[in-house]
C-alpha angles and dihedrals in degrees: 000000000000126000091257092047090057092044094048092056089066104024135051126231091263091057092046089057089060093059114105096230091051091050089048090052092050092049091048091050091051094049092044090050090055094050094043092049091052094049101037100077092050091046089055093044091051093046092237101141091114090048089055089051091050092048092050091053091052089048085055089051092051091047091050090051090051091051091050096051095037105247131124110300092216092059091050092049091050091050094049095045096047091047090051093047092051091051092047092044095050102035099032101056093116110072094221091054098042100082094047093049091048092046093051095047093041093053092049094046095045092050091049091048093051090050092051092048089052089053092048110102099187131099116325089221089068091057093047092047091054090059101039106018129245132230091219094054095074112091135163091276091056090048092052093050090045091051091050090050091049090052090051092050092047092047092049092049092048091052103035110017096116095048089045091051093046093049090047094052097044116356095181094054090042091053091049088056092054099261110150093236096169095049092046089050091056092046092049091047090054091050089052090049094052093046093046092051092049091049092058097079090049105041103005130240093281098062104035088112089066090060103037102035113023097061091053093044090051093049091048089061094064107031141033093197112105092209094050091044090053093050092048092047091052091050092048093047094046094049091045096049101037092038091046090051092052093046092050094057098079102048092032092230128144116285093228098077093051095043093048091049094049094048091045090054088054088052092050091047092051091050089051090051091048091049092049090053092052096047097068090047091051090048091049092052093047 
């Protein structure tokens, strides 16, 4: 029986919401939803979904190493994810090389992470939480690091959003106009790495894609405007993460399954809307 299962037998949902670790988890979900929503449309535009997956697996490796040596899992996940993002950003600049570089590093890191988890002799819940997230794993330290990461993402977007958008839409033309495409690629990869690592305690390494890719993919179905896509992605991510956290309280299950399902439903709904918009046009042209 999980911690929340035991608590729920004696407390209602309203009382659970007053517990510090539940409030920490909700705050973390809200901040993570903001960061993920900002990054997701650019991740989709740059075709970096596989890079996000690779980064999440290396965050898992860093977290497993932290468990094994007895330091904070969040710090280990950040170290692994940032290291992976730097490798992907530097070695994977060419689109045709990116997938192979990510695949090679991902396979090595995942194998190493599995080995370290097998060597870890502590609680099995810690291993499971690293993969799927845990509501009790978010503490004040995680919140502080998440807030710093959010500030970094917001500062970067305020200073370099237009060049990032330009280099995402057409990197070759952007480079010909003097935009530092390579440097921006490395910076963006590091932002992805930080966000991925900080998402691991909330949703786990397995389902980071649901947070950092699906909201952007859903928004791209219904709008071509970067500003509107960003707003929609933030809304989808916030509802998925905060809603998933609230839904997970009663049964005491990981947040990740609920959050992934909610965001996936948004994606399906956006595809239905996009298809319904195309159907009248197709009928008119017939």
